[in-house]
C-alpha positions as CSV (number, residue, x, y, z in Angstrom):
1,M,5.1,21.5,-14.5
2,I,3.5,24.4,-12.8
3,E,5.2,27.7,-12.8
4,V,4.2,31.2,-11.1
5,K,6.1,34.3,-11.9
6,R,6.1,37.2,-9.2
7,K,4.2,40.2,-10.5
8,D,5.1,43.9,-9.9
9,R,4.6,44.9,-6.3
10,E,3.2,41.5,-5.2
11,S,3.6,40.1,-1.7
12,P,5.3,36.8,-1.2
13,E,2.1,35.6,0.6
14,S,0.0,36.5,-2.5
15,L,2.6,34.7,-4.5
16,I,2.3,31.6,-2.4
17,R,-1.7,31.9,-2.3
18,R,-1.6,32.0,-6.4
19,F,1.0,29.1,-6.5
20,S,-1.3,27.0,-4.1
21,R,-4.6,27.7,-6.1
22,K,-2.7,26.7,-9.3
23,I,-1.6,23.4,-7.9
24,Q,-5.2,22.9,-6.5
25,Q,-6.9,23.6,-9.9
26,S,-4.2,21.3,-12.0
27,G,-5.0,18.2,-9.9
28,V,-1.3,17.4,-9.4
29,L,-1.8,17.2,-5.6
30,M,-4.8,14.8,-6.1
31,R,-2.6,12.6,-8.3
32,A,0.2,12.3,-5.9
33,R,-2.1,11.5,-3.1
34,R,-3.9,8.5,-5.0
35,M,-0.3,7.4,-6.1
36,R,1.0,7.5,-2.8
37,F,0.0,4.2,-1.1
38,R,-0.5,2.3,-4.5
39,A,0.9,-1.0,-4.6
40,D,2.7,-2.5,-7.5
41,E,0.7,-5.4,-9.1
42,K,1.9,-8.8,-8.6
43,S,3.0,-11.1,-11.3
44,K,1.0,-14.4,-12.2
45,R,3.6,-16.3,-10.5
46,E,3.6,-14.5,-7.3
47,M,0.0,-14.7,-7.2
48,R,0.1,-18.3,-7.6
49,E,2.6,-18.8,-4.9
50,G,0.7,-16.7,-2.6
51,A,-2.5,-18.9,-3.0
52,M,-0.3,-22.1,-2.7
53,Y,1.0,-20.9,0.5
54,K,-2.5,-20.0,1.9
55,V,-3.8,-23.6,0.8
56,K,-0.9,-24.9,2.7
57,V,-1.5,-23.1,5.8
58,R,-5.2,-23.8,5.7
59,K,-4.5,-27.5,5.4
60,V,-2.3,-27.6,8.6
61,V,-4.6,-25.3,10.5
62,N,-7.8,-27.4,9.8
63,K,-5.8,-30.6,10.8
64,L,-4.7,-29.0,14.0
65,K,-8.1,-27.7,14.7
66,K,-9.5,-31.4,14.3
67,M,-6.9,-32.7,16.7
68,G,-7.8,-29.9,19.2
69,K,-4.2,-28.4,19.2
70,F,-4.8,-25.3,17.6
71,D,-4.0,-21.9,19.4
72,D,-2.1,-18.5,18.3
73,Q,1.4,-20.0,19.2
74,T,0.8,-23.1,17.4
75,F,-0.3,-20.8,14.4
76,R,3.1,-18.9,14.6
77,N,5.1,-21.9,14.6
78,V,3.2,-23.7,11.6
79,K,4.0,-20.3,9.5
80,K,7.5,-20.2,10.4
81,K,8.0,-24.0,9.2
82,L,6.0,-23.4,6.0
83,I,8.3,-20.2,5.1
84,K,11.5,-22.1,5.5
């Protein structure tokens, strides 16, 4: 934890400047920014289920493309059916 104490006759602006400099030097800000959008790792089961879902969707899409019935609206309907 970073702590900055006010010196005698120090203006609030210089105190804030010293605090900002200490934060920059410590790397706390960089760590926080790196972790901000970090996603949790998926478990083995979740990864397997995701892969199986993609395989199902790919099979249906390929089948529809071969029949000439594939468009964006059809794709949305297929995804809704597979999710249920």
